[in-house]
C-alpha positions in Angstrom: 71.7 -12.3 -74.6 70.3 -11.7 -78.1 70.8 -8.5 -80.0 74.3 -7.9 -78.6 77.7 -9.4 -78.8 78.4 -12.1 -76.1 81.9 -13.2 -75.2 82.9 -16.8 -74.7 86.1 -18.6 -73.8 89.2 -17.2 -72.1 92.9 -16.6 -72.7 94.0 -17.7 -76.2 90.6 -19.3 -76.8 88.4 -16.2 -77.1 85.4 -15.4 -79.2 82.2 -13.5 -79.6 78.8 -14.3 -80.9 75.9 -12.2 -82.2 72.4 -13.7 -82.7 69.5 -11.7 -84.1 66.1 -13.1 -85.2 64.5 -16.5 -84.7 63.6 -19.6 -86.7 64.1 -19.3 -90.4 64.9 -15.6 -90.2 68.0 -15.8 -88.0 71.3 -14.2 -88.2 74.2 -15.8 -86.3 77.7 -14.3 -86.4 80.8 -15.6 -84.8 84.2 -13.9 -84.3 87.0 -15.9 -82.9 90.7 -15.6 -82.3 92.9 -18.2 -84.0 96.2 -18.9 -85.7 96.9 -17.2 -89.0 96.9 -19.6 -91.9 100.5 -20.4 -92.9 102.0 -18.5 -90.0 102.2 -20.6 -86.8 103.2 -17.7 -84.6 100.6 -15.1 -85.6 97.1 -14.6 -84.3 94.2 -13.3 -86.3 90.5 -12.9 -85.8 88.1 -15.0 -87.9 84.5 -13.9 -88.7 81.7 -16.0 -90.0 78.1 -15.4 -90.7 75.5 -18.2 -90.5 78.4 -20.6 -90.7 79.7 -19.3 -94.0 81.7 -16.3 -95.3 84.7 -17.1 -93.1 87.1 -14.1 -93.3 90.4 -13.2 -91.6 90.9 -9.9 -89.8 93.8 -8.3 -88.1 91.8 -7.0 -85.1 88.7 -7.8 -83.1 87.2 -4.4 -83.9 87.7 -5.0 -87.7 86.1 -8.4 -87.5 83.1 -7.1 -85.6 82.7 -4.1 -87.8 82.7 -6.3 -90.9 80.0 -8.5 -89.4 77.8 -5.5 -88.5 78.3 -4.0 -91.9 77.1 -7.3 -93.6 74.2 -7.6 -91.2 73.0 -4.1 -92.0 73.0 -4.8 -95.7 71.3 -8.2 -95.4 68.7 -7.0 -92.9 67.7 -4.0 -95.1 67.5 -6.2 -98.2 65.3 -8.7 -96.3 63.0 -5.9 -95.0 62.6 -4.6 -98.6 61.9 -8.0 -100.0 59.4 -8.9 -97.3 57.6 -5.6 -97.7 57.3 -6.3 -101.5 56.1 -9.8 -100.9 53.5 -8.7 -98.3 52.2 -5.9 -100.6 51.8 -8.3 -103.4 50.0 -10.9 -101.3 47.6 -8.2 -99.9 46.5 -7.1 -103.4 42.9 -8.1 -104.3 42.7 -10.9 -106.8 40.0 -11.7 -109.4 38.6 -14.5 -107.2 38.7 -12.9 -103.8 39.8 -10.0 -101.6 43.4 -10.9 -101.3 45.9 -13.8 -101.4 46.3 -13.6 -97.6 43.4 -15.4 -96.2 
């Protein structure tokens, strides 16, 4: 399901995914359980967004909250940037009614 966290795996191999958007405007987040770096006995949660920004977290809730925080910032910035682009493209030009034909 899009727009909500989905669980995958079982037991020690557990993770969650979140996908929002389509095509070039797509946000894909992953949170998975794994071994802590440098500590073979400890478990941590890893988060990544669009395959980058891999970060380590102590709890699942912390990892999901961080992803949702980053999504909120990026989505709001995209919406502002797109609104500005659209407004500029809809302005009349010297040669015609607008740049959006």
